[in-house]
N, C-alpha and C positions, 0 to 999 in steps of 0.2 A: 371258169361260169358260172353266173348266178340263177340259181333255181328258184322258179317263180312259184307262189305256192296261193294258187288261183284260185283258193275254196276253205282258203285262211284254217287249213289245219294246222297247221304251223302258229298259229296267234295262238288260235282259241287253246292247244295247250299248253302256251306260254303263260296265258291270262289263269288257266286252272291252276299250276302252278304256282302262281303269287298271290290267289286267293287265300291255298291254302296255305301257304307261307305265312301268312299276315295273320290269316284267326288263329292259326296255334302257336305263333312264335311266342308266346308268355303264357302258357298252357304251362300248370302245373300238375305234373304226375306225381299224385302219392303214393301209388301201391303198383306190383305187378299186376296186370288186368287177368291173367292165369291161374297165378296160385298165392294173391295178394299180400304176397312178401312185399317188403316196404327194404328190402336190399335188394337196389340194382346200382351199374354205374350205366353213362354216357354208352354210347358202340358207334359212335360215328354219326354220320344222316345219309338221306337219299331226299335227291330234290330238293334241299333246302328246311327238311321236317327233321328233328332230331330223336332218333332212334337208344334206345335202350336194353341191356341185356338184363334179367333177373340172375340174381348170384344162388337165390334158391333152386330155380329150377329149369334154370338156364335157355329158357324161353325169350324172343327178340320182341320188342314192341317196341312205339312210336309214339309222338307228339298227337299221332291223331288213333290210335285204339282209342275203339270202342268208342267212339262219335258217333253220331245221327249217321257216316258216309263211308264208315271203315268196309270193305272188301270191296267198295264202287269201283266200278271202273270208268263211270261216265262223268262228265266234265263239271265240277266243280258250278258253274255257270247251269245247265240245268237245273242240281240239286236248289238252288237257289228259287229260280223259276218256280219251279214245282213247290216247292214252301209258300213261297206267293198265291199259288191256283187252289190248294189248300185251304188256306187263310179265308180264300175267295171263294171258299166252295163249290169251284169247277167240276164239273163232271170227268168220272177217269177215260170217256174216249174222247171231251178237249184234250185235258192233260196226259196224253197217247199220241196221238196228232201235231200237238205242237209242238211236243217235247221229240218228236222220232223215238219214244220206246212202246214195246209192247203192252199191249191191254193190262198185261197178269203184271210184272214192274212195276207198273199205276196204281195198281190195287195194295201189292206191296208197300211201295212209296209210302203211299199217302198213307198207311198204317206204320211203317215207323217213325215215322209227324207226329200221330195220334200219338204215339205210344209215348214219344217226347214233349207234348205236350199234358198228358193226363201225369208226369211229375210234377207242371208246372200250376195246376190245378187246385192242389188242395194248399190252402189258408195254414197258416203256423198256430192259430186261433180265433174262436168268434166272441167277441166283448161284448157287452153291454145290452144292445134291444139287440137279441136275435131271435128273426122273422121265418118263419115254415111252414110252406106248405107241401104240398104232394100235389103227386100226377099219374093218372093210371094212362100205362101207355100199352098196346094189343100186342103180344106174342108177333114179331116177326120174322122168318124164315126163307126173309130172302136170299136167295145164290147153293140154297139147299136142293139138295135130290132127294129125289123117295120119299116124301114126308109122308110121316104114317098119322102123324098128328091129327085128329078129327075138332080138338075142344082147342081154340085158342086163347089164354090166360094172357088177367091185364100183368104188366107192369111198375111195379110203385117205384117209381122217382121223386125222391124227394128234393129240396132245396132248401136251405140255412145263410142267411144273410144276416149279415152285422155292419156292412159299412159298405161304402163305394165297391171296396174293391175287396172286401172279406163276403166271400159266400163261395158254395161251395153245393156241388149237384151230383148224386148219384143212384144209379138205380139200388135198391137194395132187400127186394127180394120176388117173390114170384108167386101169384094167386092170390096170396095173405098178406096182409099185416105182420114183420116176423119184427119184435122189439131187439133178440142179441144183432143183428145183422146193422139194424140203425143207430144201435150204440155203438158197435165196433166203426159206421163207418160216416157215422154224422155225429153225436152226440159227443166221442170220446173229444173231440175239438171245444165244444162250448164251455165257457171258463165259469167257474163254479158259481161267480157271483152273478152272471149273467139273465135277463130276464128274456124267457120265453114268448113270442107274442104267435099264437096258432092260427091256421087260417083254416077256417073249413072241417076241418076232422078230427073227429072223435078220439083217433087215437093218438096224432100230436097233443092233442089238446088235453087229453091223460096225461103223457111224458110232460108238458107245459106246466100242468099243475103238480106235478109231483117236485121239476124240478124248482120253479116259485116260491113255494113250501106257505102258502098262501098270503102270497106276497099280490098287490096290485098295483095297476098303476095304467094313468092314462099315455097312449100311445098311438100316433098318428100310421097310418098304412102304409107300408111301403108300397112303392109304383109296382117295380119290377116282380116284389113276391106277388103282391096282390092279382096282376094280372098273368102270375106264374103261366099256368095253364096256355092258356091261349098263345105265349109268347115260343112257345116250346113246339108247341103243336105248330104255328105257321114258319119257324126255324126250321124246322124237322123235314118241310114238306120239301124244298127247294133238293134237299134229296132222294126224293119216290121211294122212301120208306127205309129205315138203316134197321139191318138184323139186328134182332137183343144182343147177340151173343157178342156185336161191336158196340152196345150202346153205350160205355162205358166212356169210352175213347172219344167217339163224336161228342158227349157230352162235356168233356175235358174243352174242347172245340167253342162247344155252348159257350163256357164258362167265362171264352177270353171273348168272345162276340157281346155278352154284357157288360163285362166290364172297361173293357180298353174300345173307349170308338175309336179314337184313329192308332190304326197297326203300324207298329216300323217295322215290316217286312227281314230290312238285314239284321234287327236286335232281337228278333226270335231268331231268327237263322243260326246268328253264331251262338247265341247260349247252346241255341239245340246240338249244336257243333263242340261247343266246349267243354260242355258238361257230360258222362258215360249214360249219354244216350241209346247205346247200340242196340238190336234184339236183332234175334237170327228169326230169320222168316218161317225155319221148323218151329221155332217159339208163336210168331205171329198165331200159331193154329193151336196148339199147348193153350197160350195163354184165354182162349175166349170157351173151352169145355166148361159149360157148367157157373158163365162171366157174374150170375148172381150172385156166386157166394155162399147160399145156402140152401140145406137139405131140399130137394122138387121134390 
């Protein structure tokens, strides 16, 4: 007797397996995700996904290991749709309702996607005319409990742009300008021969003066950097406030918004899936302690 599949559960499971098999078919595994040894052997397959066994630590892994949805039991289609919702800046409640997942799951899924995008948000270098501006954003403790802080300081967010798709936006310090943090997060990307164009900030102007070494040049204002403060403020309003400890991850999505007018959801999802983008739920919490990275 042929069993009916009224809820299409069987069909959905087949679709999930096919999507995973197609995405990870040609993924190249360079080392063991546990001990990072390059000595491993093929160790059968599971649902069409190649598995391996490490000769050093004896752990098994597969083409799916350390990808965006590692250890997730949810369907691939939900992850794809969720990635689309994140790029469209849909609310967590909207995502949870549409995909039939809990609000907590939606929260951690969003941060897994943002963590993956964070790797893509840093250009290889900044050359030519490098336009730099800053935006001061008041500290936000959204989601925190038992807040004892009476004074909310400003977070210094700096944007540097040298081309259509060469842009970086990072929070560099809290309360005051912090040159070592600026050098570590922004300046190291700027080519020695580049010409820095500062926008309305004395500290950035001092950096430009030291870097340009008395060179003067007539440069047209960059439209994005010129209106950076307004653009970022309007963009953040969509989220009804972003906690400062998560700000850097959200800025990686902001960069995508600035540099790509047409977003290919499947292309981005596939990129997030193929590269080592996995982060544990526990690490999401730990990684956001003192996220600005300087002495507060």
